C-alpha positions in Angstrom: -79.0 -57.8 81.9 -79.8 -59.7 78.7 -77.6 -60.6 75.8 -78.1 -62.7 72.6 -75.7 -65.5 72.0 -72.3 -64.6 70.6 -71.9 -67.7 68.4 -72.3 -68.5 65.7 -71.1 -65.2 64.3 -72.2 -66.0 60.8 -76.0 -66.1 60.8 -77.5 -68.9 58.7 -79.5 -67.8 55.6 -83.2 -68.5 55.1 -84.7 -69.2 51.7 -88.4 -68.5 51.7 -89.4 -64.8 51.4 -86.1 -63.1 50.8 -83.0 -63.1 48.6 -80.4 -65.7 49.2 -77.8 -63.3 50.7 -80.2 -61.8 53.3 -79.7 -62.8 56.9 -82.5 -64.7 58.5 -84.4 -63.1 61.3 -84.4 -64.9 64.7 -87.9 -63.5 65.2 -90.6 -66.2 65.4 -93.5 -65.5 62.9 -96.1 -63.5 64.6 -99.2 -65.5 65.4 -101.6 -62.6 66.2 -100.8 -59.4 64.4 -103.0 -56.4 65.3 -106.0 -56.0 62.9 -104.3 -52.9 61.6 -100.5 -52.9 62.3 -99.3 -49.3 62.7 -97.1 -47.5 60.3 -93.9 -46.4 61.9 -91.7 -43.4 60.9 -88.3 -43.1 62.7 -86.7 -39.7 62.3 -83.0 -39.6 63.4 -81.3 -36.2 63.4 -77.7 -35.4 63.5 -75.8 -33.5 66.3 -78.6 -31.5 67.9 -77.7 -29.5 71.0 -80.0 -29.2 74.1 -80.6 -25.5 73.3 -82.4 -26.6 70.1 -85.3 -28.2 72.0 -88.0 -25.9 73.4 -89.0 -28.7 75.8 -85.7 -28.3 77.6 -84.6 -25.5 79.9 -81.7 -24.8 77.6 -84.1 -24.0 74.8 -86.3 -21.6 76.8 -86.1 -17.9 77.7 -86.5 -16.5 81.2 -90.3 -16.7 80.9 -90.1 -20.4 80.0 -91.1 -19.8 76.4 -89.3 -21.7 73.6 -86.6 -19.8 71.8 -86.7 -22.0 68.7 -88.9 -21.7 65.6 -89.8 -25.4 65.6 -93.6 -25.8 65.6 -93.4 -29.3 64.2 -90.9 -30.7 66.7 -92.9 -28.9 69.3 -96.1 -30.6 68.1 -94.5 -34.0 68.4 -93.3 -33.1 71.9 -96.6 -31.7 73.1 -98.9 -34.3 71.6 -96.5 -37.3 72.2 -94.2 -38.4 75.0 -90.8 -36.9 75.7 -88.4 -39.7 76.8 -86.5 -37.6 79.3 -84.0 -40.3 80.3 -82.6 -41.3 77.0 -79.1 -42.7 76.7 -76.8 -43.6 73.7 -74.6 -46.6 74.1 -71.9 -45.3 71.7 -72.2 -41.5 71.1 -70.9 -40.8 67.6 -72.7 -41.1 64.3 -71.9 -44.6 63.0 -72.1 -46.7 66.2 -75.2 -44.9 67.4 -77.0 -45.8 64.1 -75.7 -49.3 64.5 -77.3 -49.4 68.0 -80.6 -48.2 66.6 -80.9 -50.3 63.5 -79.7 -53.6 65.0 -80.5 -53.2 68.7 -77.0 -54.4 69.5 -73.9 -52.9 71.0 -71.5 -51.8 68.2 -68.7 -54.1 69.5 -70.7 -56.9 67.8 -70.0 -55.4 64.3 -68.8 -58.0 61.8 -67.6 -55.9 58.9 -64.0 -56.4 57.9 -62.9 -52.8 58.6 -64.0 -53.3 62.2 -62.6 -56.8 62.7 -59.2 -55.8 61.1 -58.9 -52.8 63.3 -59.7 -55.0 66.3 -56.9 -57.4 65.3 -54.4 -54.4 65.0 -55.4 -53.3 68.5 -54.5 -56.6 70.2 -58.1 -57.9 70.0 -59.5 -54.8 71.8 -62.6 -53.6 70.0 -62.4 -49.9 69.3 -65.7 -48.3 68.4 -65.4 -45.3 66.2 -66.9 -44.7 62.7 -66.1 -48.2 61.8 -68.9 -50.4 63.1 -70.8 -50.9 59.8 -73.7 -53.2 59.3 -72.8 -56.0 56.8 -75.7 -56.4 54.4 -77.0 -60.0 54.4 -75.1 -60.9 57.5 -76.5 -58.8 60.3 -80.2 -58.2 60.8 -81.7 -54.7 60.9 -85.1 -53.5 61.9 -85.8 -53.5 58.2 -85.0 -57.2 57.9 -87.3 -58.0 60.8 -90.2 -55.9 59.6 -90.0 -57.2 56.1 -90.5 -60.7 57.4 -93.6 -59.4 59.2 -95.1 -58.0 56.0 -94.0 -54.4 56.2 -92.9 -52.1 53.4 -89.6 -50.6 54.4 -87.8 -47.4 53.4 -84.5 -45.7 54.1 -83.9 -42.0 53.1 -81.1 -39.6 53.9 -77.9 -40.1 55.8 -76.5 -43.6 55.9 -73.1 -43.7 57.6 -73.8 -47.2 59.0 -74.6 -49.8 56.3 -71.5 -51.0 54.6 -71.1 -50.2 51.0 -67.7 -51.0 49.6 -68.2 -49.2 46.3 -68.2 -45.8 48.0 -65.1 -43.6 48.4 -62.9 -45.4 51.0 -61.7 -43.1 53.8 -58.1 -44.4 53.4 -57.9 -42.8 49.9 -57.5 -39.2 48.9 -60.3 -38.2 46.6 -59.9 -35.4 44.1 -61.4 -32.5 46.1 -61.6 -30.4 43.0 -63.3 -32.8 40.6 -66.0 -31.3 38.4 -69.3 -33.0 39.2 -70.7 -31.8 35.8 -68.2 -33.7 33.8 -69.7 -36.9 32.2 -67.1 -39.2 33.7 -67.5 -37.8 37.3 -71.3 -37.7 36.9 -71.4 -41.4 35.9 -69.1 -42.4 38.8 -71.3 -40.5 41.3 -74.5 -42.1 39.9 -72.8 -45.5 40.0 -71.9 -45.1 43.7 -75.4 -44.0 44.6 -76.9 -47.0 42.9 -74.4 -49.3 44.6 -75.4 -47.7 48.0 -79.0 -48.2 47.1 -78.4 -51.9 46.4 -76.5 -52.4 49.7 -79.2 -50.7 51.8 -81.9 -52.8 50.0 -79.9 -55.9 51.0 -80.0 -54.7 54.6 -83.8 -54.8 54.7 -85.0 -51.7 53.0 -86.9 -52.2 49.8 -87.0 -48.4 49.1 -83.6 -46.7 49.4 -83.1 -43.3 47.8 -81.9 -39.7 48.2 -78.9 -41.0 50.2 -75.8 -39.5 51.7 -73.3 -42.2 52.4 -71.4 -39.8 54.8 -71.5 -36.3 56.0 -71.4 -33.7 53.1 -67.8 -32.6 53.7 -66.6 -36.2 53.7 -68.0 -37.3 50.4 -64.9 -36.4 48.5 -65.7 -33.6 46.1 -65.7 -30.1 47.4 -68.3 -28.8 44.9 -70.9 -31.3 46.4 -70.0 -30.6 50.1 -73.4 -29.0 50.9 -76.5 -29.9 52.8 -79.8 -30.5 50.9 -82.7 -31.1 53.3 -85.1 -30.5 50.4 -83.8 -33.5 48.5 -83.8 -35.8 51.5 -87.4 -34.7 52.2 -88.5 -35.4 48.6 -87.3 -39.0 49.0 -89.3 -39.4 52.2 -92.4 -38.0 50.7 -92.1 -40.2 47.6 -91.9 -43.2 49.9 -94.9 -42.2 51.9 -97.0 -41.6 48.8 -96.0 -44.9 47.1 -98.5 -46.8 49.3 -99.8 -50.3 48.9 -101.9 -52.5 51.3 -99.0 -53.1 53.6 -98.1 -51.1 56.7 -94.8 -49.2 56.3 -91.7 -48.3 58.2 -89.6 -45.3 57.1 -86.1 -44.6 58.5 -85.7 -40.9 57.8 -82.1 -39.7 58.6 -81.2 -36.0 58.3 -77.7 -34.6 57.8 -78.5 -31.4 59.7 -77.8 -29.7 62.0 -74.4 -31.4 61.7 -71.9 -29.3 59.8 -71.4 -27.7 57.4 -73.5 -25.0 59.1 -72.3 -22.0 57.1 -75.0 -20.5 54.9 -73.2 -21.1 51.6 -73.0 -24.9 52.2 -76.4 -25.3 53.9 -79.6 -23.3 53.5 -78.1 -20.9 50.9 -76.4 -23.6 48.8 -77.6 -24.4 45.3 -80.7 -26.6 46.0 -79.7 -28.8 43.0 -76.6 -30.1 44.7 -76.8 -33.7 45.9 -74.2 -36.5 46.7 -75.2 -38.2 43.4 -74.5 -35.0 41.4 -76.2 -31.8 40.4 -79.9 -32.2 39.6 -81.5 -30.8 36.5 -84.3 -29.3 38.7 -84.4 -28.5 42.4 -87.0 -30.2 44.6 -90.0 -28.0 45.2 -92.1 -29.2 48.2 -90.6 -27.3 51.1 -91.2 -23.7 52.3 -88.8 -21.5 50.5 -85.2 -21.3 51.7 -85.5 -17.5 51.3 -87.9 -17.5 54.3 -85.4 -19.1 56.7 -83.4 -16.1 57.6 -86.4 -13.8 58.1 -88.0 -16.4 60.4 -84.7 -16.7 62.3 -84.4 -12.9 62.7 -88.1 -12.7 63.8 -87.2 -15.2 66.6 -84.2 -13.1 67.6 -81.8 -15.9 66.6 -79.9 -14.2 63.8 -76.3 -15.2 63.6 -76.8 -18.5 65.4 -77.3 -20.7 62.3 -80.9 -21.1 63.4 -81.9 -21.4 59.8 -80.7 -25.0 59.6 -82.9 -25.9 62.6 -85.9 -24.2 61.0 -85.1 -26.1 57.8 -85.1 -29.3 59.7 -88.4 -28.5 61.3 -89.9 -27.6 57.9 -88.9 -31.1 56.7 -90.7 -32.8 59.6 -93.7 -30.6 58.8 -93.8 -31.8 55.2 -93.7 -35.4 56.4 -96.6 -34.8 58.8 -98.6 -33.0 56.1 -98.0 -36.0 53.8 -99.2 -38.5 56.4 -102.3 -36.4 56.9 -102.9 -36.0 53.1 -102.6 -39.8 52.5 -104.9 -40.6 55.4 -102.2 -42.5 57.2 -101.5 -40.3 60.2 -104.1 -41.8 62.5 -102.4 -45.2 62.3 -98.8 -44.0 62.4 -96.3 -44.0 65.3 -93.5 -41.5 64.9 -90.2 -41.6 66.7 -87.9 -38.5 66.8 -84.3 -39.2 68.1 -81.2 -37.1 68.2 -78.3 -39.4 67.4 -76.3 -38.6 70.5 -75.5 -35.9 73.0 -73.5 -33.1 71.5 -72.1 -31.1 74.4 -69.5 -33.9 75.1 -69.6 -35.8 71.8 -67.0 -38.4 71.3 -66.8 -39.3 75.0 -68.7 -41.4 77.6 -69.4 -38.4 79.8 -73.0 -37.5 80.5 -73.0 -34.8 77.8 -72.2 -37.4 75.2 -74.4 -40.3 76.3 -77.5 -38.3 77.3 -79.7 -37.4 74.3 -83.3 -36.5 73.3 -86.1 -38.6 72.0 -89.9 -38.3 71.5 -92.5 -40.9 70.5 -95.8 -39.7 69.0 -99.1 -41.2 68.1 -102.7 -39.8 67.8 -104.1 -39.3 71.3 -100.7 -39.8 72.9 -99.5 -42.6 75.3 -100.6 -43.5 78.8 -97.2 -42.6 80.3 -98.0 -38.9 79.6 -96.2 -36.0 78.0 -92.9 -36.7 79.9 -91.8 -40.3 80.5 -88.8 -40.6 82.8 -88.1 -44.4 82.6 -84.6 -45.1 81.3 -84.2 -45.8 77.5 -81.1 -46.9 75.6 -80.9 -46.4 71.9 -80.4 -50.2 71.7 -84.1 -50.4 72.9 -85.7 -48.9 69.9 -85.5 -52.0 67.7 -87.4 -54.3 70.1 -89.9 -51.5 70.9 -90.7 -51.1 67.2 -91.0 -54.8 66.7 -93.5 -55.1 69.6 -95.5 -52.1 68.3 -95.7 -54.0 64.9 -97.1 -57.1 66.7 -94.0 -59.3 67.1 -93.8 -61.8 69.9 -90.9 -63.7 71.4 -88.5 -60.8 70.8 -86.4 -61.2 74.0 -83.4 -62.8 72.2 -83.5 -60.5 69.1 -81.0 -57.9 70.4 -79.1 -56.4 73.4 -82.0 -54.0 74.0 -85.4 -54.4 75.4 -88.8 -53.0 74.5 -90.3 -50.1 76.4 -93.6 -50.2 74.5 -95.4 -51.4 77.7 -94.0 -48.5 79.6 -95.3 -46.1 77.0 -98.7 -47.6 77.6 -98.5 -47.2 81.4 -97.1 -50.6 82.5 -94.3 -50.0 85.0 -91.0 -50.8 83.3 -88.6 -53.2 85.1 -85.5 -51.0 85.1 -82.2 -52.5 84.2 -79.8 -52.8 87.2 -77.2 -51.0 85.2 -76.5 -49.5 81.7 -73.4 -50.1 79.6 -71.5 -47.8 77.2 -68.6 -48.2 74.8 -66.7 -45.9 72.6 -63.1 -45.6 71.4 -60.7 -46.7 74.1 -63.3 -46.2 76.9 -65.9 -48.4 78.5 -68.4 -47.2 81.1 -71.3 -48.5 83.3 -73.9 -46.7 85.4 -75.5 -48.3 88.4 -77.5 -46.4 90.9 -75.9 -43.1 91.7 -72.5 -44.2 90.4 -70.7 -44.2 87.1 -67.4 -46.0 86.4 -65.3 -45.2 83.3 -62.3 -47.3 82.2 -59.8 -45.9 79.7 -57.5 -48.5 78.2 -55.1 -48.4 75.3 -53.5 -51.5 73.8 -50.0 -52.3 75.1 -48.2 -51.0 72.0 -49.5 -47.5 72.5 -47.5 -47.1 75.7 -44.3 -48.0 73.9 -44.5 -45.6 71.0 -41.6 -43.1 70.7 -42.1 -39.4 70.1 -41.0 -39.9 66.5 -43.6 -42.7 66.1 -46.3 -40.5 67.7 -45.4 -37.6 65.4 -45.7 -39.9 62.4 -49.1 -41.0 63.6 -50.2 -37.4 64.1 -48.9 -36.4 60.7 -50.8 -39.2 59.0 -54.0 -38.2 60.8 -53.6 -34.6 59.8 -52.9 -35.5 56.2 -56.1 -37.5 56.2 -58.1 -34.6 57.4 -56.6 -32.2 54.9 -57.4 -34.6 52.1 -61.1 -33.9 52.7 -60.6 -30.2 53.2 -60.6 -30.2 57.0 -58.0 -28.5 59.2 -55.4 -30.2 61.4 -56.6 -30.3 65.0 -53.2 -30.3 66.7 -49.5 -30.5 65.8 -48.0 -31.4 69.2 -47.2 -35.1 69.3 -46.3 -35.0 73.0 -49.9 -34.4 74.1 -51.9 -37.3 75.6 -53.9 -39.5 73.2 -57.6 -38.8 72.7 -60.3 -41.0 74.2 -62.1 -41.7 70.9 -59.1 -41.7 68.6 -55.6 -42.7 69.6 -54.1 -39.5 68.3 -51.9 -37.1 70.3 -54.2 -34.2 71.2 -57.4 -36.1 70.4 -59.3 -36.4 67.2 -61.6 -33.8 65.6 -64.9 -35.1 67.1 -63.7 -35.0 70.7 -61.5 -31.9 70.5 -64.0 -29.7 72.2 -64.0 -31.9 75.2 -60.3 -32.7 75.3 -58.8 -31.7 78.7 -62.2 -30.5 79.8 -62.3 -32.5 83.0 -59.8 -33.0 85.8 -59.8 -36.8 85.6 -60.3 -37.2 81.8 -57.0 -39.0 81.2 -57.2 -41.2 84.3 -57.4 -45.0 83.5 -60.1 -45.5 86.2 -62.7 -42.9 86.9 -65.6 -43.1 89.4 -68.2 -40.5 89.8 -71.2 -40.0 92.1 -73.7 -38.6 89.5 -76.2 -37.5 92.2 -73.6 -35.4 94.0 -71.4 -34.6 91.1 -73.5 -34.5 87.9 -70.8 -32.6 86.0 -68.3 -35.5 86.7 -65.7 -33.2 88.1 -64.4 -35.2 91.1 -62.9 -38.6 90.4 -63.4 -40.9 93.4 -61.5 -43.8 92.0 -58.3 -43.2 94.1 -60.0 -42.3 97.3 -59.7 -45.0 100.0 -63.3 -44.7 101.2 -64.7 -45.5 97.7 -62.6 -48.6 96.9 -65.5 -51.0 97.7 -67.8 -49.1 95.3 -65.0 -49.0 92.7 -64.6 -52.8 93.0 -68.3 -53.4 92.6 -68.6 -51.1 89.6 -65.6 -52.7 87.9 -67.2 -56.1 88.4 -70.4 -54.8 86.9 -68.6 -53.6 83.8 -66.7 -56.9 83.6 -70.0 -58.7 83.5 -70.8 -56.9 80.2 -67.4 -57.3 78.8 -67.4 -61.1 79.4 -70.4 -61.4 77.1 -69.2 -59.2 74.2 -66.6 -59.8 71.5 -63.0 -58.7 71.9 -60.9 -58.0 74.9 -60.8 -55.0 77.3 -58.5 -55.5 80.2 -59.7 -53.9 83.4 
């Protein structure tokens, strides 16, 4: 197990080759770059289910044929390598993106929202949608690659780089504002420009066609729609604006995350964007009017399959652009689903297990299916090694798997660590240990105080047009959010397992892959429990904050 040093927390600035507020990269300058460093495109999708992948049994019919109309995702899977043992350290949108872009565990976040929340929780780090990358303080893959001479781009969903000029989630925006009014239009454009500036400061010289958050959480109901066409236009514009440098593109979709209803996704006005309503709709994708016929032809009518086809079309346009510009032969493409969706918002297997592919011309030596373990914290160092970096061992909490792609046996980590909300977990061998801990004050709250907490949470959800999840303040707290009855993201999993509210949980994943039998209180498993708790403590000792086992 390898960690970077915790101190100093404020990274010194370097002067040559970057702006004065940009954090210096701990990477040593590369002494022997490849003759033609590869271009790298990293596609990160949002909330895909296993049944959306033809490579998985859940996405296949009784004959083994894929059920999904996803020829471009299928191409990446068939010609590239499916990383069949992919894990996510913190399985909700923001911390997963933090893991990917920094290579670090989200408990290392330094933004004020996160550190203030840590202080309010008795110095216990609580990883939710709060672990934002602070531009100019924390290094991203963009910062590192810029130092190595790469042109870097960021398109689509942000939800991870701090931008204080955006709508703060502790305020109630006017849901019914008119985005065509001059004042609102100017404010929207100002916020988008501010977001662009912050993402540029985080290492991406090209930043455009951005969603700061999910469409329904942007604050104005008239703009709460998906626009995969617009995101794709930004990606294509970056790919076509070539120069002599190799490039890195971070391409983040908002789909298939909700809204999934037709009126706010594939049948929405194609001019609607977070920065306002465009004068003209983008025109480089297959027509939206073809999505439903293609879904029906595949026998998937009524399953919102149109959004998945729309996503696949976007990837097809990126591939076509790489081919048209002559860059595809020297491009490595990553495809990563941001976290498991079946048990999102928890550290159960359905949340921490996800899907990833890596593609290059002629494939990788490990074959079409590579079963070595991968954490999403490993992507950064893998990308840096692909780009020709050396001495990367101290850059992040992750480790490169580039050698394993090329057929070199990977030295598997003895254990894997996970953190989210009020939970921590570790997997070692066949066993998994989950610890659930709330700060001391949580155990002392009266029913009246719990009701006030729940009322405030429900009021917040309604301010963005969402529904209250629960009105019963006597229910146990959630695992991700300390709300009676659990928060919205974890609601589908709440009460789903016999031991879900137990403070200590031990599972034998080989014998009990569904995590139905908690072994923590069984006398014959106390030695294993002690060993697993010690393994988890080893991680906690090297990370910020406290978490009392």
